[in-house]
Structures are given as C-alpha cells and as structure tokens.
N, C-alpha and C positions, 0 to 999 in steps of 0.2 A: 462881266468881263473885268479882269484885273487891270489896274492902272497901267502897268508896264505893257501889257498886251494891247490896251487901247492906244497908248502912245505909239507903239510900233505900227499899229494899223493906220493911225493918222499919218505917220511918216510915209507909209506905203502909198496912201492915197495922194499925198502931196507929190510924190515921185510920178505917179500915174498922171496927175494933173499937169505936171510939167511936160510929160511925154505927149499928152494930147495937144498942148500948146505948140509943141514942136511939129506935130503932124499938121496942125492948122497952118503954121508958117511954111512948111514944105509945100502944102497945097497952094498957098498964095504965091509962092515962088515957082510954081508949076514944075516941081521936081518930078522925076519919072514915077510912073504908076507903080512899078514893082517895089521901089523903095518905100513908098507911102503904104502900100498894102502890107509889107513886112512889118512896118511900125504899128499899123493897126492890129495886126495879129499879136504883136508883143503886148499891146495894151489890153487886148482881150484876155490873153493868158494871165497878165498881172491882175486883172479884175476877177478872173475866176479863182485865182489863188487867194485874194482878199475875201471873196465870198466864202471860200472853204474855211478860212479862219473864223469868220463870223458864225457860220453854220456849226462848226466844231464846238465853239464856245456855247452856243445855244443848247446843243445836245448834251454837252458836259454838265451844264447847269441843270437840265432836266434829270440827268442821272444822279447828280449830287443831292438833289431835292427828293429823290426817290419817287419821281412822278409816275403815277399809275394810270392816268387818264389816257387811254389809247387814242382817243380822237385828237387830243392835243398833240401827242407825240407824232401821229400820222400827219397832222397839219404842218408841224415843223419840218418833217422830212419832205413832204410834198412841196413845200415852199422853196426848198433848195433844188429839188429835182426838175422843176419846170423849166 
C-alpha cells in the first residue's frame, strides 16, 4: 500500500474511532435507541468502506505481481467475503 493511501486509511480509522467514542458517550447519556442505532450503522458502513480499500489494495498487489497461485488468490478473496 502506498504511503498516501496508508495515511488516508489511518485518517479514516481515526474518524471511525472518534465516532465509536461518540456512540459510547451517547449510550452513557442514555440517548434514544434510534439515534444510537443510526450511528452504529454509520460506523459499520465506514468500516466496510475501509475494508474495501484494504481488499482492493491486496488484490491490486496480486495483479501487479502477476500472481498465478490460484489458492492464494482464492484465500484473499474469501477473506474479504466472509
């Protein structure tokens, strides 16, 4: 993964971390269930987007290397799909 992409991913995780802290605070403050669930859904979506970036980079590296080991390629794909 390139340095700029890694930095962007780290920034994304920092935002997610802040969002999770916010959900914790809302729970402590006994905010309404619907609001908390909306925020949890947003975090899940952000985590899925981050996972997609990591997965895409892994596959891109395999392609750039000209990887021919089908078992390795299948393992990478399966690790994302589960």
